[in-house]
PASELUM-400229 format. One record per residue (C-alpha): x, y, z; chain; residue in one letter. Coordinates in Angstrom, 1 decimal. Example, Ala and Ser with C-alpha at 12.3 -4.5 7.8 and 13.67 -1.06 7.14 Angstrom:
+--------+--------+--------+--------+---------+
!      u !      v !      w ! cadena ! residuo !
+--------+--------+--------+--------+---------+
!   12.3 !   -4.5 !    7.8 !      A !       a !
!   13.7 !   -1.1 !    7.1 !      A !       s !
+--------+--------+--------+--------+---------+
end
This chain:
+--------+--------+--------+--------+---------+
!      u !      v !      w ! cadena ! residuo !
+--------+--------+--------+--------+---------+
!  -52.0 !  -49.9 !  188.3 !      A !       m !
!  -51.2 !  -50.8 !  192.3 !      A !       n !
!  -49.8 !  -54.4 !  192.9 !      A !       n !
!  -53.1 !  -55.4 !  194.5 !      A !       s !
!  -55.5 !  -54.6 !  191.7 !      A !       s !
!  -52.8 !  -56.8 !  189.5 !      A !       k !
!  -53.0 !  -59.6 !  191.4 !      A !       v !
!  -56.7 !  -59.3 !  191.5 !      A !       c !
!  -56.7 !  -59.2 !  187.9 !      A !       r !
!  -54.2 !  -62.4 !  187.6 !      A !       k !
!  -55.4 !  -64.8 !  190.7 !      A !       t !
!  -59.3 !  -63.5 !  191.0 !      A !       s !
!  -58.5 !  -62.3 !  194.3 !      A !       f !
!  -61.6 !  -60.5 !  195.8 !      A !       p !
!  -60.8 !  -57.1 !  196.3 !      A !       r !
!  -59.9 !  -55.6 !  200.0 !      A !       g !
!  -58.4 !  -58.3 !  202.3 !      A !       n !
!  -58.7 !  -61.5 !  201.2 !      A !       i !
!  -59.7 !  -63.1 !  204.6 !      A !       f !
!  -61.9 !  -60.7 !  205.9 !      A !       c !
!  -63.7 !  -61.0 !  202.5 !      A !       n !
!  -63.5 !  -64.8 !  203.2 !      A !       l !
!  -64.9 !  -64.6 !  206.6 !      A !       i !
!  -67.8 !  -62.0 !  205.3 !      A !       d !
!  -69.1 !  -64.5 !  202.9 !      A !       k !
!  -68.9 !  -67.6 !  205.5 !      A !       i !
!  -70.8 !  -66.0 !  208.1 !      A !       v !
!  -73.6 !  -64.7 !  205.6 !      A !       k !
!  -74.5 !  -68.2 !  205.1 !      A !       r !
!  -77.5 !  -68.8 !  206.4 !      A !       p !
!  -76.4 !  -72.1 !  207.9 !      A !       s !
!  -73.7 !  -70.2 !  210.0 !      A !       l !
!  -75.5 !  -67.5 !  211.3 !      A !       q !
!  -75.6 !  -68.7 !  214.9 !      A !       f !
!  -72.0 !  -69.9 !  214.8 !      A !       l !
!  -71.8 !  -71.4 !  218.5 !      A !       g !
!  -74.0 !  -74.1 !  217.1 !      A !       q !
!  -71.8 !  -75.1 !  214.0 !      A !       w !
!  -68.8 !  -77.0 !  214.0 !      A !       g !
!  -65.6 !  -76.1 !  211.9 !      A !       y !
!  -66.8 !  -78.8 !  209.4 !      A !       h !
!  -69.6 !  -76.4 !  208.3 !      A !       c !
!  -67.3 !  -73.9 !  206.6 !      A !       y !
!  -64.0 !  -75.5 !  206.6 !      A !       e !
!  -64.3 !  -76.9 !  202.5 !      A !       p !
!  -65.1 !  -73.4 !  201.6 !      A !       r !
!  -62.6 !  -72.0 !  203.5 !      A !       i !
!  -60.1 !  -74.4 !  201.7 !      A !       y !
!  -61.2 !  -74.2 !  198.3 !      A !       r !
!  -61.1 !  -70.6 !  198.4 !      A !       t !
!  -57.8 !  -70.5 !  199.4 !      A !       l !
!  -56.6 !  -73.5 !  197.4 !      A !       a !
!  -57.6 !  -71.9 !  194.5 !      A !       k !
!  -55.6 !  -68.6 !  194.7 !      A !       i !
!  -52.5 !  -71.0 !  195.9 !      A !       l !
!  -52.8 !  -73.2 !  193.1 !      A !       r !
!  -52.1 !  -70.8 !  190.7 !      A !       y !
!  -50.3 !  -67.9 !  192.6 !      A !       v !
!  -46.7 !  -66.1 !  191.6 !      A !       d !
!  -44.9 !  -64.8 !  194.4 !      A !       l !
!  -45.8 !  -61.3 !  194.3 !      A !       d !
!  -49.6 !  -62.9 !  194.5 !      A !       g !
!  -48.3 !  -65.0 !  197.3 !      A !       f !
!  -46.4 !  -61.9 !  198.8 !      A !       d !
!  -50.0 !  -60.4 !  199.0 !      A !       i !
!  -51.7 !  -63.1 !  200.7 !      A !       l !
!  -49.4 !  -63.2 !  203.3 !      A !       l !
!  -49.6 !  -59.4 !  204.0 !      A !       t !
!  -53.3 !  -60.0 !  204.2 !      A !       d !
!  -53.2 !  -62.8 !  206.8 !      A !       y !
!  -50.8 !  -60.9 !  208.9 !      A !       i !
!  -53.1 !  -57.6 !  208.9 !      A !       a !
!  -56.2 !  -59.8 !  209.5 !      A !       f !
!  -54.7 !  -61.3 !  212.4 !      A !       v !
!  -53.1 !  -58.2 !  213.9 !      A !       e !
!  -55.8 !  -55.6 !  213.0 !      A !       k !
!  -59.2 !  -57.4 !  212.1 !      A !       s !
!  -62.1 !  -55.7 !  213.1 !      A !       g !
!  -64.1 !  -58.9 !  213.0 !      A !       h !
!  -65.0 !  -60.2 !  216.7 !      A !       r !
!  -66.6 !  -63.7 !  216.9 !      A !       f !
!  -66.6 !  -66.1 !  219.6 !      A !       e !
!  -62.9 !  -67.0 !  220.6 !      A !       l !
!  -63.5 !  -70.7 !  219.2 !      A !       n !
!  -64.6 !  -69.7 !  215.8 !      A !       f !
!  -61.6 !  -67.2 !  215.5 !      A !       n !
!  -59.1 !  -70.0 !  216.4 !      A !       l !
!  -60.7 !  -72.7 !  214.0 !      A !       e !
!  -60.8 !  -70.0 !  211.1 !      A !       f !
!  -57.3 !  -68.7 !  211.6 !      A !       t !
!  -55.9 !  -72.7 !  211.9 !      A !       e !
!  -58.0 !  -74.0 !  208.7 !      A !       i !
!  -56.0 !  -70.8 !  207.0 !      A !       c !
!  -53.0 !  -71.4 !  208.5 !      A !       v !
!  -53.3 !  -75.6 !  207.6 !      A !       n !
!  -54.2 !  -74.5 !  203.7 !      A !       t !
!  -51.4 !  -72.0 !  203.1 !      A !       i !
!  -48.7 !  -74.4 !  204.9 !      A !       l !
!  -50.1 !  -78.0 !  203.2 !      A !       y !
!  -50.0 !  -75.5 !  199.9 !      A !       w !
!  -46.2 !  -74.2 !  200.2 !      A !       v !
!  -44.7 !  -77.4 !  201.6 !      A !       f !
!  -46.6 !  -80.4 !  200.6 !      A !       a !
!  -48.2 !  -79.4 !  197.1 !      A !       r !
!  -45.4 !  -76.5 !  195.9 !      A !       k !
!  -42.5 !  -77.7 !  197.3 !      A !       g !
!  -40.9 !  -74.2 !  195.7 !      A !       n !
!  -37.9 !  -72.5 !  197.8 !      A !       p !
!  -39.1 !  -69.4 !  196.5 !      A !       e !
!  -42.5 !  -69.4 !  198.4 !      A !       f !
!  -40.8 !  -71.3 !  201.4 !      A !       v !
!  -38.1 !  -67.8 !  202.1 !      A !       e !
!  -40.8 !  -65.3 !  201.1 !      A !       l !
!  -43.0 !  -66.7 !  203.8 !      A !       l !
!  -39.9 !  -66.7 !  206.3 !      A !       l !
!  -39.3 !  -63.0 !  205.0 !      A !       k !
!  -43.1 !  -62.3 !  206.1 !      A !       k !
!  -43.2 !  -64.0 !  209.3 !      A !       t !
!  -39.3 !  -63.5 !  210.1 !      A !       k !
!  -40.3 !  -61.3 !  212.9 !      A !       d !
!  -42.6 !  -63.5 !  215.1 !      A !       y !
!  -40.7 !  -66.4 !  215.1 !      A !       v !
!  -39.4 !  -65.6 !  218.1 !      A !       q !
!  -42.5 !  -66.4 !  220.3 !      A !       d !
!  -43.6 !  -69.8 !  219.5 !      A !       r !
!  -46.5 !  -69.1 !  220.9 !      A !       s !
!  -47.7 !  -66.2 !  218.3 !      A !       c !
!  -50.0 !  -67.0 !  215.9 !      A !       s !
!  -48.2 !  -65.3 !  213.3 !      A !       l !
!  -45.1 !  -67.5 !  213.6 !      A !       a !
!  -46.0 !  -69.5 !  211.1 !      A !       l !
!  -42.9 !  -71.5 !  210.6 !      A !       i !
!  -43.9 !  -73.2 !  214.4 !      A !       w !
!  -47.4 !  -74.1 !  213.4 !      A !       r !
!  -48.4 !  -77.9 !  212.4 !      A !       t !
!  -50.3 !  -78.7 !  209.3 !      A !       f !
!  -51.8 !  -81.9 !  208.1 !      A !       t !
!  -49.2 !  -82.9 !  204.7 !      A !       p !
!  -52.1 !  -84.9 !  203.3 !      A !       v !
!  -55.0 !  -82.3 !  203.4 !      A !       y !
!  -57.8 !  -83.9 !  205.5 !      A !       c !
!  -60.5 !  -81.6 !  207.1 !      A !       p !
!  -59.4 !  -81.3 !  210.7 !      A !       s !
!  -56.9 !  -78.6 !  211.5 !      A !       p !
!  -56.5 !  -79.7 !  215.0 !      A !       l !
!  -53.2 !  -82.1 !  214.2 !      A !       s !
!  -50.1 !  -82.4 !  211.7 !      A !       g !
!  -46.4 !  -81.7 !  212.1 !      A !       i !
!  -44.1 !  -78.8 !  212.0 !      A !       t !
!  -42.7 !  -77.4 !  208.2 !      A !       p !
!  -39.5 !  -78.4 !  209.5 !      A !       l !
!  -40.4 !  -82.2 !  211.0 !      A !       l !
!  -42.3 !  -82.4 !  207.2 !      A !       y !
!  -39.2 !  -81.4 !  205.2 !      A !       v !
!  -36.9 !  -84.0 !  207.4 !      A !       a !
!  -39.3 !  -86.5 !  206.5 !      A !       q !
!  -39.4 !  -85.9 !  202.9 !      A !       t !
!  -35.7 !  -85.2 !  202.7 !      A !       r !
!  -36.4 !  -81.5 !  200.8 !      A !       q !
!  -33.0 !  -80.7 !  200.9 !      A !       s !
!  -33.4 !  -77.5 !  198.9 !      A !       n !
!  -36.0 !  -76.1 !  201.4 !      A !       i !
!  -34.0 !  -77.6 !  204.2 !      A !       l !
!  -31.4 !  -75.3 !  203.6 !      A !       k !
!  -33.1 !  -72.3 !  203.8 !      A !       i !
!  -35.0 !  -73.2 !  207.0 !      A !       l !
!  -31.6 !  -74.0 !  208.4 !      A !       l !
!  -30.1 !  -70.4 !  207.2 !      A !       q !
!  -32.9 !  -69.0 !  209.2 !      A !       y !
!  -31.9 !  -70.6 !  211.9 !      A !       g !
!  -35.1 !  -73.0 !  212.3 !      A !       i !
!  -33.0 !  -76.2 !  213.2 !      A !       l !
!  -30.8 !  -74.3 !  215.9 !      A !       e !
!  -34.1 !  -72.7 !  217.5 !      A !       r !
!  -35.5 !  -77.0 !  218.0 !      A !       e !
!  -35.2 !  -78.1 !  221.8 !      A !       r !
!  -34.1 !  -81.5 !  220.3 !      A !       n !
!  -32.4 !  -81.2 !  216.6 !      A !       p !
!  -30.9 !  -84.6 !  217.3 !      A !       i !
!  -34.9 !  -85.6 !  216.1 !      A !       n !
!  -34.5 !  -83.9 !  212.8 !      A !       i !
!  -31.3 !  -85.9 !  212.0 !      A !       v !
!  -33.0 !  -89.2 !  213.1 !      A !       l !
!  -36.2 !  -88.3 !  211.0 !      A !       t !
!  -33.9 !  -87.5 !  207.8 !      A !       i !
!  -32.0 !  -91.2 !  208.4 !      A !       l !
!  -34.8 !  -93.6 !  209.7 !      A !       l !
!  -38.0 !  -92.2 !  208.4 !      A !       y !
!  -39.3 !  -94.8 !  206.3 !      A !       p !
!  -38.5 !  -94.4 !  202.4 !      A !       s !
!  -41.1 !  -93.4 !  200.0 !      A !       r !
!  -40.8 !  -91.8 !  196.5 !      A !       v !
!  -41.3 !  -88.0 !  196.7 !      A !       r !
!  -43.9 !  -86.9 !  193.9 !      A !       i !
!  -44.3 !  -83.2 !  193.2 !      A !       m !
!  -47.0 !  -81.1 !  191.6 !      A !       v !
!  -45.0 !  -81.8 !  188.1 !      A !       d !
!  -44.7 !  -85.2 !  188.8 !      A !       h !
!  -41.3 !  -85.1 !  188.9 !      A !       e !
!  -39.3 !  -88.4 !  190.6 !      A !       l !
!  -37.0 !  -87.5 !  192.9 !      A !       i !
!  -34.3 !  -89.3 !  193.9 !      A !       d !
!  -34.3 !  -89.0 !  198.0 !      A !       i !
!  -31.5 !  -90.7 !  199.1 !      A !       q !
!  -29.1 !  -87.9 !  197.4 !      A !       e !
!  -31.1 !  -85.5 !  199.0 !      A !       d !
!  -30.8 !  -87.2 !  202.3 !      A !       a !
!  -27.3 !  -87.3 !  202.4 !      A !       k !
!  -27.4 !  -83.5 !  201.7 !      A !       t !
!  -29.4 !  -83.1 !  204.3 !      A !       c !
!  -27.0 !  -84.6 !  207.1 !      A !       l !
!  -24.4 !  -82.4 !  205.5 !      A !       l !
!  -26.3 !  -79.5 !  205.9 !      A !       l !
!  -27.4 !  -80.5 !  209.3 !      A !       c !
!  -23.6 !  -81.1 !  210.3 !      A !       s !
!  -22.8 !  -77.1 !  209.3 !      A !       r !
!  -25.3 !  -76.1 !  211.9 !      A !       v !
!  -24.9 !  -78.8 !  214.8 !      A !       l !
!  -21.6 !  -79.1 !  217.2 !      A !       s !
!  -22.6 !  -82.6 !  217.9 !      A !       a !
!  -24.7 !  -85.3 !  216.3 !      A !       i !
!  -25.2 !  -88.0 !  218.7 !      A !       s !
!  -24.2 !  -91.4 !  216.7 !      A !       v !
!  -24.8 !  -93.2 !  219.5 !      A !       k !
!  -28.4 !  -92.3 !  219.8 !      A !       e !
!  -28.8 !  -93.3 !  215.8 !      A !       i !
!  -27.2 !  -96.6 !  217.0 !      A !       e !
!  -29.5 !  -97.3 !  219.4 !      A !       t !
!  -32.1 !  -97.0 !  217.0 !      A !       q !
!  -30.4 !  -99.2 !  214.4 !      A !       l !
!  -30.5 ! -101.8 !  217.3 !      A !       s !
!  -34.3 ! -101.9 !  217.5 !      A !       l !
!  -34.7 ! -102.7 !  214.2 !      A !       g !
!  -35.2 !  -99.4 !  212.4 !      A !       r !
!  -33.1 !  -99.1 !  208.9 !      A !       r !
!  -31.1 !  -95.9 !  207.7 !      A !       p !
!  -32.4 !  -94.5 !  204.1 !      A !       i !
!  -28.3 !  -94.2 !  203.6 !      A !       i !
!  -26.2 !  -97.7 !  203.9 !      A !       q !
!  -23.1 !  -95.4 !  204.6 !      A !       n !
!  -24.6 !  -92.8 !  206.4 !      A !       w !
!  -21.7 !  -92.6 !  208.7 !      A !       m !
!  -19.8 !  -90.6 !  205.5 !      A !       d !
!  -22.2 !  -88.1 !  205.8 !      A !       y !
!  -21.5 !  -87.2 !  209.1 !      A !       i !
!  -18.2 !  -85.5 !  210.0 !      A !       p !
!  -16.1 !  -87.2 !  212.6 !      A !       p !
!  -15.7 !  -83.7 !  214.3 !      A !       a !
!  -19.5 !  -84.2 !  215.2 !      A !       r !
!  -19.2 !  -87.3 !  217.1 !      A !       y !
!  -15.7 !  -88.4 !  217.5 !      A !       k !
!  -13.0 !  -85.8 !  217.0 !      A !       d !
!  -12.5 !  -82.7 !  218.4 !      A !       p !
!  -15.4 !  -80.0 !  216.8 !      A !       c !
!  -13.4 !  -77.9 !  214.2 !      A !       e !
!  -12.3 !  -73.9 !  215.9 !      A !       l !
!  -13.7 !  -72.4 !  212.6 !      A !       v !
!  -16.8 !  -74.4 !  213.2 !      A !       h !
!  -17.3 !  -73.2 !  216.5 !      A !       l !
!  -16.3 !  -69.9 !  215.5 !      A !       c !
!  -19.7 !  -70.6 !  213.1 !      A !       r !
!  -21.8 !  -71.5 !  215.7 !      A !       i !
!  -21.1 !  -68.6 !  217.9 !      A !       t !
!  -21.8 !  -65.7 !  215.6 !      A !       i !
!  -24.9 !  -67.4 !  214.3 !      A !       r !
!  -25.7 !  -67.8 !  217.8 !      A !       t !
!  -25.4 !  -64.0 !  218.6 !      A !       q !
!  -27.0 !  -63.3 !  215.3 !      A !       l !
!  -30.0 !  -65.4 !  216.2 !      A !       l !
!  -30.5 !  -64.1 !  219.7 !      A !       a !
!  -31.5 !  -60.7 !  217.8 !      A !       n !
!  -33.5 !  -62.3 !  215.1 !      A !       n !
!  -31.1 !  -61.4 !  212.3 !      A !       m !
!  -30.3 !  -64.4 !  210.6 !      A !       l !
!  -29.6 !  -64.5 !  207.8 !      A !       p !
!  -30.0 !  -61.1 !  206.9 !      A !       n !
!  -27.5 !  -59.9 !  209.6 !      A !       g !
!  -24.3 !  -62.2 !  208.0 !      A !       i !
!  -24.3 !  -60.2 !  205.2 !      A !       f !
!  -23.7 !  -56.8 !  206.7 !      A !       s !
!  -20.7 !  -57.8 !  209.1 !      A !       l !
!  -17.6 !  -56.6 !  207.9 !      A !       l !
!  -15.9 !  -59.5 !  206.2 !      A !       i !
!  -15.0 !  -61.0 !  203.5 !      A !       p !
!  -18.0 !  -62.7 !  201.3 !      A !       t !
!  -16.1 !  -66.2 !  201.2 !      A !       r !
!  -16.6 !  -65.7 !  205.1 !      A !       l !
!  -20.2 !  -64.7 !  204.9 !      A !       q !
!  -21.2 !  -67.2 !  202.7 !      A !       n !
!  -19.5 !  -70.5 !  205.3 !      A !       f !
!  -21.6 !  -68.3 !  207.6 !      A !       l !
!  -24.6 !  -69.0 !  205.7 !      A !       n !
!  -24.2 !  -72.7 !  205.6 !      A !       l !
!  -23.2 !  -72.5 !  202.1 !      A !       e !
!  -20.1 !  -74.2 !  202.8 !      A !       s !
+--------+--------+--------+--------+---------+
end
């Protein structure tokens, strides 16, 4: 039995491409036969319910197939509808996928799989398959037209285990203003993070880890900009926050070994080879781990 058949039985996937089947069901509804006359609110609930039922219980193998189906649907789908409908349909699908992966599951393995499957598209932010750059609504609501990026959401919730994966793939280095992520980690209003299993998380400890992880990627962190925000009345989640930003990121000369790490990672990033390219370098394992932000 192939993987597709196995996942169909375990997760109630329809046969064939999940998204092709879903769009077929939507357009067969009598109220949607004239798509130009109806807004996304007519079909959004059905898209969400269908994908949510899959994503709530799906395992990694099933999620792999779901992503494969989505990529194939976007790249090769024979469905041809109005441009607005195509955009809205894919936007709702992306919103639902990212919502479940980052806001509901919060599982590093799912995040890493999503990055592996869409890694070839991240160089182009405008590509519809560069999912890591797309926005989603963290608290699900019907509108798929606004939200925040996964990196910003992870910074807001201080999910250090997931932030590490995003950083290993060079997502922070691709940010136009990476200091904004540092400011978010430190200054975004504190709130208890509760995952699907209702486990309470100490976000202060995670915030400390997040700051240390960012210092492994950036050559400089503007303490002056942080202090400016504090002078405006904002409160840091960590009172002794400067203890978690190395002096070499804002006061002392940057370490030569860290500058070498930045240079090598920049070259790998330019060729879309992070993080796998690190482990093809003929260097000791300890240095490979250093380049991969393990220390």
